MDTraj code that builds the backbone (N, CA, C; nanometers):
import mdtraj as md
import numpy as np

residues = "MET LYS THR SER LYS HIS GLU ILE LEU LYS ALA GLN TRP GLN LYS LEU ILE ARG GLU GLN SER GLU SER GLY LEU SER ILE ARG GLU TRP CYS ARG ARG ASN ASP ILE SER HIS GLY LYS TYR TYR TYR TRP GLN ARG VAL ILE ARG GLU GLU ALA LEU ILE LYS ALA GLY THR LEU ALA VAL THR GLY GLN THR GLN PHE VAL GLU VAL SER GLN ASN ILE THR ASP THR LYS ASP ASP ASN LYS TYR THR CYS ALA ILE LEU ARG SER ASN GLY ILE GLU ILE GLU ILE LEU ASN GLY ALA ASP PRO ASN THR LEU ALA LEU VAL LEU ASN LEU ILE GLY LYS VAL TYR GLU ASN".split()
xyz = np.array([
    [0.2212, -2.3960, -0.3726],
    [0.3401, -2.4101, -0.2907],
    [0.4096, -2.2757, -0.2723],
    [0.4183, -2.1985, -0.3809],
    [0.4859, -2.0704, -0.3742],
    [0.4166, -1.9770, -0.2749],
    [0.2831, -1.9776, -0.2745],
    [0.2090, -1.8908, -0.1840],
    [0.2363, -1.9266, -0.0392],
    [0.2372, -2.0551, -0.0062],
    [0.2591, -2.0924, 0.1332],
    [0.4013, -2.0569, 0.1781],
    [0.5004, -2.0712, 0.0906],
    [0.6369, -2.0332, 0.1248],
    [0.6432, -1.8828, 0.1494],
    [0.5757, -1.8079, 0.0639],
    [0.5704, -1.6623, 0.0801],
    [0.5061, -1.6255, 0.2139],
    [0.3982, -1.6914, 0.2482],
    [0.3288, -1.6614, 0.3740],
    [0.4157, -1.6962, 0.4949],
    [0.4907, -1.8059, 0.4863],
    [0.5809, -1.8432, 0.5959],
    [0.6905, -1.7389, 0.6119],
    [0.7521, -1.6994, 0.5001],
    [0.8566, -1.5966, 0.5048],
    [0.8003, -1.4636, 0.5560],
    [0.6802, -1.4309, 0.5096],
    [0.6186, -1.3051, 0.5530],
    [0.5959, -1.3059, 0.7039],
    [0.5484, -1.4170, 0.7577],
    [0.5253, -1.4269, 0.9020],
    [0.6574, -1.4146, 0.9787],
    [0.7630, -1.4766, 0.9263],
    [0.8929, -1.4664, 0.9911],
    [0.9426, -1.3213, 0.9902],
    [0.9249, -1.2543, 0.8771],
    [0.9705, -1.1160, 0.8659],
    [0.8846, -1.0208, 0.9491],
    [0.7571, -1.0489, 0.9605],
    [0.6731, -0.9664, 1.0478],
    [0.7264, -0.9717, 1.1908],
    [0.7665, -1.0908, 1.2344],
    [0.8219, -1.1080, 1.3690],
    [0.9541, -1.0314, 1.3817],
    [1.0402, -1.0433, 1.2812],
    [1.1687, -0.9729, 1.2847],
    [1.1504, -0.8211, 1.2849],
    [1.0582, -0.7729, 1.2039],
    [1.0332, -0.6291, 1.1962],
    [0.9788, -0.5783, 1.3293],
    [0.8922, -0.6561, 1.3906],
    [0.8399, -0.6197, 1.5227],
    [0.9532, -0.6168, 1.6270],
    [1.0423, -0.7170, 1.6212],
    [1.1561, -0.7209, 1.7136],
    [1.2445, -0.5980, 1.6968],
    [1.2705, -0.5596, 1.5716],
    [1.3531, -0.4405, 1.5477],
    [1.2861, -0.3171, 1.6044],
    [1.1576, -0.3046, 1.5806],
    [1.0829, -0.1877, 1.6274],
    [1.0887, -0.1761, 1.7793],
    [1.0791, -0.2900, 1.8469],
    [1.0791, -0.2909, 1.9933],
    [1.2196, -0.2797, 2.0529],
    [1.3217, -0.2966, 1.9689],
    [1.4599, -0.2961, 2.0197],
    [1.5107, -0.1565, 2.0554],
    [1.4552, -0.0545, 1.9932],
    [1.5047, 0.0809, 2.0158],
    [1.6272, 0.1135, 1.9321],
    [1.6761, 0.0184, 1.8547],
    [1.7929, 0.0398, 1.7687],
    [1.7488, 0.0899, 1.6317],
    [1.8399, 0.1575, 1.5630],
    [1.8110, 0.1940, 1.4242],
    [1.8039, 0.0652, 1.3424],
    [1.7415, 0.0726, 1.2274],
    [1.7288, -0.0466, 1.1427],
    [1.8670, -0.0975, 1.1028],
    [1.9543, -0.0071, 1.0617],
    [2.0889, -0.0488, 1.0204],
    [2.1649, -0.1173, 1.1346],
    [2.1583, -0.0600, 1.2546],
    [2.2292, -0.1180, 1.3685],
    [2.1688, -0.2532, 1.4063],
    [2.0360, -0.2605, 1.4098],
    [1.9699, -0.3867, 1.4436],
    [2.0063, -0.4948, 1.3420],
    [2.0041, -0.4571, 1.2129],
    [2.0389, -0.5542, 1.1083],
    [2.1841, -0.5997, 1.1230],
    [2.2745, -0.5071, 1.1522],
    [2.4150, -0.5426, 1.1701],
    [2.4314, -0.6413, 1.2858],
    [2.3663, -0.6122, 1.3970],
    [2.3778, -0.6991, 1.5148],
    [2.3171, -0.8372, 1.4929],
    [2.2173, -0.8428, 1.4041],
    [2.1488, -0.9704, 1.3792],
    [2.1930, -1.0366, 1.2485],
    [2.2981, -0.9803, 1.1880],
    [2.3540, -1.0351, 1.0642],
    [2.2466, -1.0508, 0.9555],
    [2.1705, -0.9438, 0.9370],
    [2.0641, -0.9417, 0.8364],
    [2.0922, -0.8256, 0.7413],
    [2.0806, -0.8507, 0.6150],
    [2.0996, -0.7457, 0.5151],
    [1.9904, -0.6396, 0.5325],
    [2.0315, -0.5116, 0.5446],
    [1.9287, -0.4087, 0.5621],
    [1.8466, -0.3926, 0.4344],
    [1.9034, -0.4281, 0.3201],
    [1.8273, -0.4258, 0.1952],
    [1.7132, -0.5261, 0.1975],
    [1.7415, -0.6451, 0.2504],
    [1.6384, -0.7488, 0.2610],
    [1.5316, -0.7056, 0.3624],
    [1.5778, -0.6425, 0.4716],
    [1.4845, -0.5934, 0.5731],
    [1.3861, -0.4943, 0.5103],
    [1.4408, -0.3951, 0.4377],
    [1.3552, -0.2941, 0.3749],
    [1.2636, -0.3557, 0.2703],
    [1.3123, -0.4555, 0.1960],
    [1.2296, -0.5242, 0.0966],
    [1.1060, -0.5851, 0.1636],
    [1.1297, -0.6624, 0.2702],
    [1.0169, -0.7290, 0.3363],
    [0.9260, -0.6290, 0.4063],
    [0.9798, -0.5226, 0.4578],
    [0.8978, -0.4190, 0.5197],
    [0.8014, -0.3614, 0.4153],
    [0.8542, -0.3349, 0.2939],
    [0.7707, -0.2804, 0.1862],
    [0.6649, -0.3817, 0.1425],
    [0.7047, -0.5085, 0.1260],
    [0.6100, -0.6135, 0.0842],
    [0.4953, -0.6252, 0.1844],
    [0.5297, -0.6275, 0.3121],
    [0.4281, -0.6426, 0.4163],
    [0.3341, -0.5227, 0.4178],
    [0.3879, -0.4019, 0.4058],
    [0.3036, -0.2820, 0.4038],
    [0.2114, -0.2807, 0.2825],
    [0.2664, -0.3122, 0.1641],
    [0.1842, -0.3094, 0.0429],
    [0.0743, -0.4141, 0.0475],
    [0.1047, -0.5340, 0.0969],
    [0.0017, -0.6380, 0.1065],
    [-0.1055, -0.5990, 0.2070],
    [-0.0671, -0.5302, 0.3131],
    [-0.1660, -0.4844, 0.4112],
    [-0.2571, -0.3795, 0.3488],
    [-0.2016, -0.2888, 0.2681],
    [-0.2835, -0.1873, 0.2011],
    [-0.3790, -0.2521, 0.1016],
    [-0.3289, -0.3479, 0.0270],
    [-0.4143, -0.4165, -0.0707],
    [-0.5262, -0.4912, 0.0006],
    [-0.4921, -0.5617, 0.1067],
    [-0.5923, -0.6381, 0.1820],
    [-0.6965, -0.5461, 0.2455],
    [-0.6562, -0.4246, 0.2773],
    [-0.7455, -0.3320, 0.3458],
    [-0.8553, -0.2764, 0.2566],
    [-0.8473, -0.2971, 0.1252],
    [-0.9578, -0.2416, 0.0492],
    [-0.9466, -0.2395, -0.1003],
    [-0.8692, -0.3234, -0.1605],
    [-0.8612, -0.3237, -0.3056],
    [-0.9587, -0.4257, -0.3612],
    [-1.0563, -0.3785, -0.4323],
    [-1.1611, -0.4626, -0.4900],
    [-1.1042, -0.5718, -0.5796],
    [-1.0066, -0.5387, -0.6625],
    [-0.9531, -0.6342, -0.7595],
    [-0.8861, -0.7535, -0.6914],
    [-0.8345, -0.7343, -0.5724],
    [-0.7664, -0.8436, -0.5036],
    [-0.8646, -0.9284, -0.4242],
    [-0.9563, -0.8635, -0.3510],
    [-1.0463, -0.9376, -0.2643],
    [-1.1641, -0.9975, -0.3389],
    [-1.2015, -0.9360, -0.4509],
    [-1.3166, -0.9842, -0.5248],
    [-1.4481, -0.9476, -0.4588],
    [-1.4445, -0.8697, -0.3527],
    [-1.5642, -0.8293, -0.2813],
    [-1.5788, -0.6781, -0.2918],
    [-1.7022, -0.6337, -0.2941],
    [-1.7257, -0.4905, -0.2946],
    [-1.7021, -0.4373, -0.1553],
    [-1.6177, -0.3371, -0.1458],
    [-1.5888, -0.2754, -0.0179],
    [-1.6045, -0.1254, -0.0327],
    [-1.6544, -0.0627, 0.0709],
    [-1.6741, 0.0810, 0.0695],
    [-1.5930, 0.1433, 0.1817],
    [-1.5443, 0.2605, 0.1569],
    [-1.4729, 0.3345, 0.2589],
    [-1.5188, 0.4795, 0.2509],
    [-1.5374, 0.5404, 0.3660],
    [-1.5783, 0.6797, 0.3677],
    [-1.4569, 0.7671, 0.3418],
    [-1.4702, 0.8560, 0.2469],
    [-1.3637, 0.9497, 0.2160],
    [-1.4161, 1.0881, 0.2494],
    [-1.3505, 1.1523, 0.3443],
    [-1.3961, 1.2855, 0.3826],
    [-1.3001, 1.3889, 0.3285],
    [-1.3536, 1.5024, 0.2963],
    [-1.2734, 1.6108, 0.2434],
    [-1.2641, 1.7183, 0.3499],
    [-1.1439, 1.7514, 0.3878],
    [-1.1226, 1.8502, 0.4917],
    [-1.0418, 1.9665, 0.4337],
    [-1.0991, 2.0288, 0.3347],
    [-1.0319, 2.1405, 0.2689],
    [-1.1172, 2.2648, 0.2884],
    [-1.0567, 2.3683, 0.3429],
    [-1.1330, 2.4903, 0.3688],
    [-1.1385, 2.5802, 0.2471],
    [-1.0372, 2.5750, 0.1630],
    [-1.0315, 2.6625, 0.0465],
    [-1.0576, 2.5825, -0.0795],
    [-1.1835, 2.5473, -0.1042],
    [-1.2172, 2.4691, -0.2221],
    [-1.2615, 2.5624, -0.3341],
    [-1.2077, 2.5386, -0.4489],
    [-1.2452, 2.6197, -0.5648],
    [-1.3560, 2.5478, -0.6406],
    [-1.4399, 2.6237, -0.7100],
    [-1.5497, 2.5634, -0.7853],
    [-1.5013, 2.4686, -0.8941],
    [-1.3853, 2.4983, -0.9548],
    [-1.3383, 2.4124, -1.0630],
    [-1.2874, 2.2776, -1.0136],
    [-1.2694, 2.2595, -0.8822],
    [-1.2233, 2.1318, -0.8272],
    [-1.3317, 2.0250, -0.8295],
    [-1.4565, 2.0626, -0.8507],
    [-1.5645, 1.9643, -0.8472],
    [-1.5870, 1.8951, -0.9814],
    [-1.5126, 1.9356, -1.0834],
    [-1.5315, 1.8776, -1.2157],
    [-1.4374, 1.7596, -1.2383],
    [-1.4880, 1.6613, -1.3116],
    [-1.4096, 1.5426, -1.3427],
    [-1.3040, 1.5762, -1.4469],
    [-1.1795, 1.5348, -1.4178],
    [-1.0751, 1.5555, -1.5182],
    [-1.0400, 1.4241, -1.5883],
    [-1.0721, 1.3090, -1.5246],
    [-1.0443, 1.1798, -1.5881],
    [-1.1259, 1.0702, -1.5212],
    [-1.1600, 0.9695, -1.5998],
    [-1.2253, 0.8496, -1.5484],
    [-1.1457, 0.7307, -1.6017],
    [-1.0982, 0.6458, -1.5112],
    [-1.0244, 0.5261, -1.5493],
    [-1.1164, 0.4060, -1.5314],
    [-1.1296, 0.3240, -1.6350],
    [-1.2149, 0.2056, -1.6286],
    [-1.1345, 0.0840, -1.6724],
    [-1.1411, -0.0231, -1.5917],
    [-1.0733, -0.1470, -1.6267],
    [-1.1314, -0.2609, -1.5447],
    [-1.1659, -0.3692, -1.6112],
    [-1.2156, -0.4910, -1.5440],
    [-1.3280, -0.4622, -1.4447],
    [-1.4206, -0.3770, -1.4809],
    [-1.5343, -0.3486, -1.3946],
    [-1.5058, -0.2498, -1.2827],
    [-1.3848, -0.1963, -1.2775],
    [-1.3500, -0.0975, -1.1762],
    [-1.3496, 0.0400, -1.2428],
    [-1.4053, 0.1368, -1.1749],
    [-1.4085, 0.2728, -1.2279],
    [-1.3543, 0.3689, -1.1230],
    [-1.2588, 0.4499, -1.1633],
    [-1.2020, 0.5505, -1.0747],
    [-1.2218, 0.6859, -1.1401],
    [-1.2905, 0.7743, -1.0695],
    [-1.3144, 0.9096, -1.1190],
    [-1.2178, 1.0037, -1.0476],
    [-1.1435, 1.0795, -1.1253],
    [-1.0467, 1.1731, -1.0702],
    [-1.0982, 1.3143, -1.0943],
    [-1.1116, 1.3889, -0.9852],
    [-1.1601, 1.5258, -0.9944],
    [-1.0432, 1.6226, -1.0043],
    [-1.0689, 1.7378, -1.0647],
    [-0.9693, 1.8443, -1.0644],
    [-0.9341, 1.8745, -0.9194],
    [-0.8082, 1.8983, -0.8923],
    [-0.7662, 1.9292, -0.7567],
    [-0.7424, 1.8065, -0.6705],
    [-0.7442, 1.6861, -0.7305],
    [-0.7194, 1.5635, -0.6532],
    [-0.5798, 1.5694, -0.5933],
    [-0.5657, 1.5135, -0.4737],
    [-0.4362, 1.5121, -0.4063],
    [-0.3389, 1.4241, -0.4844],
    [-0.2271, 1.4780, -0.5301],
    [-0.1329, 1.4003, -0.6118],
    [-0.0744, 1.2798, -0.5381],
    [-0.0507, 1.2916, -0.4085],
    [0.0063, 1.1790, -0.3334],
    [-0.0922, 1.0631, -0.3241],
    [-0.2191, 1.0947, -0.2975],
    [-0.3209, 0.9900, -0.2903],
    [-0.3396, 0.9245, -0.4265],
    [-0.3426, 1.0050, -0.5307],
    [-0.3584, 0.9525, -0.6659],
    [-0.2413, 0.8611, -0.7017],
    [-0.1195, 0.9018, -0.6680],
    [-0.0015, 0.8198, -0.6965],
    [-0.0090, 0.6870, -0.6221],
    [-0.0528, 0.6885, -0.4963],
    [-0.0650, 0.5659, -0.4177],
    [-0.1674, 0.4716, -0.4801],
    [-0.2828, 0.5247, -0.5181],
    [-0.3884, 0.4424, -0.5792],
    [-0.3389, 0.3801, -0.7090],
    [-0.2757, 0.4597, -0.7953],
    [-0.2267, 0.4078, -0.9227],
    [-0.1156, 0.3048, -0.9021],
    [-0.0307, 0.3266, -0.8022],
    [0.0743, 0.2310, -0.7700],
    [0.0140, 0.0970, -0.7266],
    [-0.0881, 0.1014, -0.6400],
    [-0.1533, -0.0221, -0.5941],
    [-0.2220, -0.0950, -0.7093],
    [-0.2875, -0.0198, -0.7957],
    [-0.3544, -0.0808, -0.9104],
    [-0.2517, -0.1483, -1.0004],
    [-0.1390, -0.0823, -1.0228],
    [-0.0325, -0.1406, -1.1039],
    [0.0180, -0.2707, -1.0461],
    [0.0313, -0.2766, -0.9139],
    [0.0814, -0.3983, -0.8487],
    [-0.0206, -0.5119, -0.8613],
    [-0.1485, -0.4788, -0.8566],
    [-0.2523, -0.5808, -0.8697],
    [-0.2442, -0.6436, -1.0085],
    [-0.2236, -0.5610, -1.1116],
    [-0.2196, -0.6133, -1.2487],
    [-0.0876, -0.6810, -1.2823],
    [0.0181, -0.6566, -1.2033],
    [0.1445, -0.7260, -1.2227],
    [0.1326, -0.8725, -1.1827],
    [0.0498, -0.8982, -1.0793],
    [0.0357, -1.0343, -1.0256],
    [-0.0547, -1.1157, -1.1066],
])
top = md.Topology()
chain = top.add_chain()
for i, resn in enumerate(residues, 1):
    res = top.add_residue(resn, chain, resSeq=i)
    for name in ("N", "CA", "C"):
        top.add_atom(name, md.element.get_by_symbol(name[0]), res)
traj = md.Trajectory(xyz[None], top)
């Protein structure tokens, strides 16, 4: 029951977020005009984005093996960047982190993994 209520609310918020985007108004102004808390708006925007990222390729959530091509577009690569600095293993998932890994990408991956294990 909880999942279906969540899905109904998510669909309603997806529609509202789309309406705001198409309105040309700032989020705060649109929320004020529609008597919607901007905090609630931002909450649902974050939930929808995170669920879309998880659905797009997190093995632990889908239960299916998925592959994605990761290309490296770095012109100044140092030899020490090719060495492994850490390997994370949990529940059959293995993540190898190389020296020189992008901190923003690493933070996003770890954040998504944390959210999967919270649920």
